[in-house]
Phi, psi and omega in degrees: 000143180288162174300135176306126185302323182295320178288326178300318174301316179301308177306317175297319179289326172290325180287329179282354181291333176086012186279150174293158175305146176308318188293347175256009177256164170282156175306328182286319176299319178298318174302315178292324178291323179294315174299322175300317187281319186266335185251304184299322180272002184275134177276118180302340176293341182277355180278127182298139184286142176230167185288316184204156172233125180237125175280130180212190170230154180227161181290134180239177187291337185220034181129172177302143179241139171295150183209166181217132182254128184246119180252123179286167181278061186224152173284140180270193350295151184235154166295160177245132175247126172268124187246141176234124188284163175276182178133023176068019186065014187236315188243175177085157186198189182297322181292322183291334181247030180283328177298318180296316184291318177294320179296321175293323175299309181280320180290326182262354182049066187210154169280134182243124176256100179274128187247128180267085185280165180289146188243150179276159001276352176299329178226083183282182180305136018249029186302306181302318177302311178303318173303315183298312179301312178297321177296325174291322174296315179305310180301323184291338179267357187228025187295328180300320180263004171263259178281338184084344176269188182253013184253122180242140178218166180238152178202154176183166182246135171058243176305315176304328175286331174296310183302315181301315179298314180295315177301315176303322174290321180292313182301316172305315178296334180266004174082012176270122181267116177273149180273339171184178173215130180251113185240109181261118188032071185278150166255127190223351193250005180065018176084005182271349182257143184256085186277144180303325182294335174300328181270317184298317187249036184290334175218155169089008186234038178081294171269128179237171181294327176296318182293324179299318183292320180297313177308311185299324175300313183297318187275315182229018179303341178275356186262144169293158186301323184295340174280359183291344178266006177303120182305334176293336175261319184240080183303340173304331185269006177272174175281117191262358184283150175064023177280162179297147177305146188237141163250122179236127184232138181227171179244145178304311185260066179225131170304329179278003185309299190295328179298310178296322176294325176290326175295320179303312186294319183291322175301310185299321181294336178275000179090007181273134174294126188225132170247129180228145179221137173251111180271102180299142174085359186247172191231167171306135183098356190304328188301331181259004187254010177312314177296348180253345188212127177297319183292317179298318182297318177294324180293322179296321173299317178294321175300309178295324174295323171303308184293322175303316178295329176295315189282331186246355188280000000 
């Protein structure tokens, strides 16, 4: 299927802005550029309405971390979703992923706790992982004051999906039963696999191979190659048995497409219930591109409907 024309127009707008590639920027420059794209250009009216948004803190790996709690306008009790934003473990924050948090809260009919975990290179691996695990533990201990129900789930996009997958494995090991895990174009294999999509979609589709290499250097450049199979970095190398039901969604024109599909297949092979979707014509980041693309909006709606069924079915 060809690239969605509305997303092609968005990519053209980004290309003509004249900014250097992210792989040629400093982390600070990349963060500013990503905020400009996701926050400064955002129409506040495009954000789904929720009943309340609360600034709070959650437990982190080295002390409290900022977080934001989104409550849909629905009577409880509701499930609680702990959400981790994407951004290659280097960029992104609570503001850049506010649309995603609100979309999950309304579409999945759940309370969403969006977590501001530590970022590389200032805090390389495993700092973000430690924050994600600690925040999920915290949420498991505070369900009564969050969603009010007894169902806890994790969700994230890209790097945030990696953190969600790791948190799901850790919670299982600690005897905490999760209701589900939503993995949106996840990165799971630690860079060890030579997936065809890395070549097919190496350039021209928002996330490119040079940027992925740049992210990798910031996050784990200090690690010897032998440690790349650490399940806290590469959940594909962990024990997948007995994990929470998963929804895994990927995009056709995404270098991470085959990574996500391989993880979904591995989960299914381990006996984990999995719903997997490949959205044709779309690119990495589509979950937040609904305001620019009807096809991305429809894919987001389908994704939240799938996960709502997992949480409430």
